[in-house]
C-alpha positions in Angstrom: 133.3 23.0 120.0 131.2 25.7 118.3 131.0 25.5 114.5 130.2 28.3 112.0 129.2 28.4 108.4 131.2 30.4 105.9 130.3 31.5 102.4 132.7 32.8 99.8 130.2 34.2 97.3 132.1 34.8 94.0 130.8 35.9 90.7 131.9 32.6 89.2 131.5 30.2 92.0 130.2 29.9 95.6 132.3 28.0 98.3 130.3 27.0 101.4 132.0 25.5 104.4 131.4 24.5 108.0 134.2 24.6 110.6 135.8 26.1 113.7 139.0 27.5 112.2 141.0 27.6 108.9 142.5 24.2 109.8 139.3 22.6 110.9 136.8 22.4 108.0 134.2 19.7 108.7 132.3 20.0 105.3 132.9 22.0 102.2 131.1 22.3 98.8 131.6 24.4 95.6 129.1 25.1 92.9 128.8 27.6 90.0 127.2 31.0 90.6 124.0 30.9 88.5 120.8 32.7 89.4 120.3 34.1 92.9 117.4 31.8 93.6 119.3 28.7 92.5 122.7 29.6 94.0 121.5 30.9 97.4 119.0 28.0 97.5 121.9 25.5 97.2 123.9 27.3 99.8 120.9 27.4 102.3 120.2 23.7 101.8 123.9 22.9 102.5 123.8 24.7 105.8 120.3 23.6 106.7 121.4 19.9 106.4 124.4 20.5 108.7 122.4 22.8 111.1 119.9 20.0 111.6 122.7 17.6 112.8 124.9 20.1 114.7 123.6 23.6 115.2 125.7 26.4 113.7 126.5 29.4 115.9 126.4 31.8 112.9 127.2 32.3 109.3 129.7 34.7 107.5 129.3 35.8 103.9 132.2 37.2 101.9 130.5 38.5 98.8 131.4 39.9 95.4 130.0 43.4 95.0 129.4 46.2 95.1 127.5 45.5 98.4 125.9 47.4 101.2 127.9 46.6 104.4 126.3 49.2 106.6 124.2 47.4 109.3 122.0 50.5 109.9 121.1 50.7 106.2 117.7 49.3 105.0 119.6 47.5 102.2 122.3 46.0 104.5 123.5 42.7 103.2 122.4 43.3 99.6 124.5 43.0 96.5 123.8 46.4 94.9 125.0 47.6 91.4 126.9 44.6 90.3 127.3 44.0 86.5 126.7 40.3 87.2 123.5 39.6 85.3 120.5 39.0 87.6 122.3 39.7 90.8 121.8 43.4 91.3 119.8 44.3 94.5 119.9 40.7 95.9 119.3 40.4 99.6 122.0 37.9 100.6 122.0 38.3 104.4 118.2 38.3 104.6 118.1 35.0 102.7 120.3 33.2 105.3 118.7 34.9 108.3 115.2 33.9 107.3 116.1 30.3 106.3 118.4 29.5 109.3 117.6 31.9 112.1 121.3 32.5 113.1 123.5 35.7 113.2 125.0 36.5 109.8 128.2 38.5 109.3 128.7 40.2 105.9 131.3 42.1 104.0 133.0 42.2 100.7 135.0 39.2 99.5 138.3 41.2 99.7 137.6 42.7 103.1 136.9 39.2 104.3 140.1 37.9 102.8 141.9 40.8 104.6 140.3 39.7 107.8 141.3 36.1 107.3 144.9 37.2 106.7 144.8 39.4 109.7 143.6 36.7 112.0 145.5 33.7 110.7 147.9 34.8 107.9 150.3 37.4 106.5 148.8 40.3 108.3 148.9 39.0 111.8 150.1 41.7 114.3 149.5 44.5 111.8 147.1 47.4 112.2 147.1 48.9 108.7 147.5 46.9 105.5 145.9 46.1 102.2 144.7 42.9 100.6 144.4 43.1 96.8 143.1 40.3 94.6 144.1 40.3 90.9 142.0 37.8 88.9 138.8 37.9 87.0 138.5 41.4 88.5 140.7 43.5 90.8 139.4 44.2 94.3 141.0 45.5 97.5 140.2 45.5 101.1 142.1 46.0 104.3 142.4 47.5 107.7 143.2 50.9 109.1 144.1 51.2 112.7 142.9 47.6 113.3 139.5 48.1 111.7 138.2 46.9 108.4 137.9 49.7 105.9 134.4 51.0 105.3 133.2 54.5 104.6 130.6 55.9 102.3 130.3 52.3 101.0 133.4 50.2 100.9 136.8 50.3 99.1 136.8 49.7 95.3 140.5 49.7 94.8 140.3 48.0 91.4 138.6 51.0 89.9 141.2 53.7 90.6 142.4 55.6 87.6 146.0 55.1 86.6 148.2 56.5 83.8 147.5 54.8 80.5 149.9 55.5 77.6 147.7 54.6 74.6 150.7 54.9 72.2 152.4 52.0 74.2 149.3 50.1 75.1 146.3 50.9 72.7 144.1 48.4 74.5 141.0 50.4 75.6 140.4 48.5 78.8 137.6 46.0 79.7 135.8 47.6 82.7 132.1 48.1 81.7 132.0 51.3 83.9 135.3 53.0 83.5 137.2 51.3 80.6 140.8 51.7 81.5 140.8 51.8 85.3 143.2 49.5 87.1 140.8 46.6 86.7 140.2 47.4 83.1 143.8 47.3 82.3 145.2 44.7 84.6 142.6 42.0 85.5 142.7 38.6 83.9 140.1 39.5 81.2 142.3 42.5 80.2 145.3 40.2 79.7 143.2 38.0 77.5 141.5 40.8 75.6 144.8 42.5 74.9 146.9 39.4 73.9 144.2 37.0 72.6 144.9 34.1 75.0 144.1 33.5 78.7 146.7 34.9 81.0 147.7 31.4 82.2 148.7 30.5 78.7 151.1 33.4 78.2 154.8 32.3 78.5 156.9 33.8 81.3 159.0 35.8 78.9 156.0 37.4 77.1 155.9 41.2 77.2 152.5 41.0 78.8 154.1 40.5 82.2 156.3 43.6 82.1 153.1 45.7 81.3 151.1 43.9 84.0 153.9 44.6 86.6 153.8 48.3 85.5 150.1 48.7 86.0 150.1 46.9 89.3 153.0 49.0 90.6 151.1 52.1 89.6 148.1 51.0 91.6 150.3 50.0 94.6 152.1 53.3 94.6 148.8 55.1 95.0 147.8 52.8 97.9 151.1 53.3 99.6 150.8 57.1 99.4 147.2 57.3 100.5 146.9 54.6 103.2 150.5 54.1 104.2 149.9 50.3 104.8 152.3 48.3 106.8 152.1 45.5 104.2 150.6 44.9 100.8 149.2 41.4 100.3 148.4 40.3 96.7 146.3 37.3 95.9 144.2 36.0 93.0 144.9 33.9 89.9 147.0 36.4 88.1 149.4 36.7 91.0 150.1 33.0 90.7 152.6 34.0 87.9 156.0 34.0 89.7 157.6 36.2 87.0 155.4 39.2 88.1 156.6 39.7 91.6 160.2 40.9 91.1 159.5 43.6 88.4 156.4 44.7 90.2 158.3 45.3 93.4 161.2 47.0 91.6 158.9 49.3 89.7 157.0 50.2 92.8 160.3 51.3 94.4 161.1 53.3 91.2 157.8 55.1 91.3 158.1 56.0 94.9 161.7 57.3 94.1 162.9 57.4 97.7 160.3 59.9 98.8 158.9 57.6 101.6 161.7 56.4 103.8 161.1 53.0 105.4 163.2 49.8 105.3 160.1 47.9 103.9 160.2 50.1 100.8 163.9 49.5 100.4 165.9 46.4 101.2 162.9 44.6 102.7 160.6 45.1 99.8 160.2 41.3 99.5 158.7 41.3 103.0 156.4 44.2 102.2 154.7 43.1 98.9 153.8 39.5 99.6 151.4 36.7 98.6 148.6 35.7 101.1 149.8 33.2 103.7 146.5 31.4 103.5 146.7 31.2 99.7 143.3 30.7 98.0 141.8 29.9 101.4 142.0 33.6 102.6 138.4 34.4 101.4 136.7 31.4 103.0 138.7 31.8 106.2 137.7 35.5 106.3 134.1 34.5 105.9 134.5 32.2 108.9 136.0 35.1 110.9 133.0 37.2 109.9 130.7 34.5 111.3 132.6 34.5 114.6 132.3 38.3 114.8 128.6 38.2 114.2 128.0 35.9 117.1 130.0 38.2 119.4 127.9 41.3 118.9 
């Protein structure tokens, strides 16, 4: 059976795995994201050791960004203007191609997670949907008419501008580029910056969660109106808080105010705004799907 390599390249940690499907991982390793040379070197050595025993058909990389996902571009496969120190303009795809000599699939971490959910998870059978991750940052990917979303570059859904009532919430936002964009107001660091403790330490009844549900609903309302997705899938560490889901769904309905008529936006809202079926494995599963796609070109 063919085996592929998968890399979930996060700003905090790298996950590297070898397998033939999301239920068939032969090997897996995790390590911190340090410098490009050290981190990519560890990833290459992991795959090189396996490749020597059982050749890999290809590798897929789901990367933090921004990145260049355009295969015709001279900087295809590069991380570009990331605020992650030392990682701007890093050639990720070239590193794996040179070291291993196999096809390499590449996309954003959130587009890959969307691909994983489409192939094996909560988006199976759908043509148009969004996957949004809410954690250390906020990122979004998805599909339109059965194709991963790309364009001028790739979606940056976490950086949309949403209403910010500074009288109610004087926190200025934590995004180094935009201040109070969606990520700047609702990502994990914003919760900690606003309230002084990590999000996971805030009690369920804390007012932080009503404000978080409000900001996320504002973002989702924009995505519903612009892309008309058949489903919204929300993952990431912040979404592990069960008290968020009901008020977020309810406020989304209030914001749309009956303008868009579909059962999914009414009585079936719980089936419309959902967690990923693959859980925290969506990203690495999507990287595997990218590897499979690279070997079929």
